[in-house]
N, C-alpha and C positions, 0 to 999 in steps of 0.2 A: 707515657714514655714519654711521648711529645710533649714540647713547647715546658719544658723545667727548667725552672733556675736555683740551684744549677743544674746541668746537661745532665741525664743520664749518662753511670757508667757501664764500662765494658763488661763488669760483674753482676748490674744489674740488669743487663741485655741476656746475658748468658743466661742466669736464673730463668727468668720468663720462658727463656727457650727449655730449658733439664724440666719445667712446669706442663707446658705445652708437649714434648715428648711425653711425656708421662703419662698426659690426658691423654694423648692417640695410644700410645700404644700397649695401656690396662696393666705397666709396666712401674710400679713404683723404686723397685731397684732389678735391672735383667737379670736374667742373668747371665753365665758365661760365655756361655753362644752365642746372646744378644749383645753383649758388650760394646762390641764395635758397630756392630747396624744403629745401638741406641746414641753412642758418643756420635757416632759420622754426622746421625741427625740431630742433634744438636748441635754439631760444628757449624753446621747448614743452618739448621734455622739462626741462628744465630745473626749468622753472616749477613742473609740474604734481612732479619729486621736492623738491623744498626747500618744499611746502607741505604732502609725503608726509613728510618728515623730520621739520620743523614739527609736525605734530598727533600723531605716533606718539608712545605712551606707555609708561612701562613705570616699575617698584617696583626692578630691576639700577642697580649702581652704574653710573658711566660711566667706560667704559673709558678707557684709557692707549692714546696712539697711540704713543710709545717702545715701551711691553711688549709692544703690536702689533706694533712693525715687530720688534723681536728676537725673540719665535718666529713671523713669517713667514721670517728669513735664516736661522735655524734650519730650518726646517721643508725651503725650500730647499735648505741645505747638508747636509740629510739625503738628498735628492731629488738633486741635480746634483753631491755634492760640494763639498769647498770652495771660495769664491771666490779666484781668482783675478787676482791687481794686472799691468799692464802696466806694464815699464820702460821 
């Protein structure tokens, strides 16, 4: 999430926070009883993550999202084989 061009959006930060809270809580979709705690945790993690990303410093050039996506696809193809299309 750090040092990308264009910069990471708040929506991407929130999506990562949701993924993290789901992993830690072991709940894909919290019950009504746990919804408030779950949402508060997502808000807290989002806020802390944004603060971290915004304060990190680097001398490196920003990474390209498109190039990083292509590299990830190449790694996946090597690991799992070429992607198949469903017709």
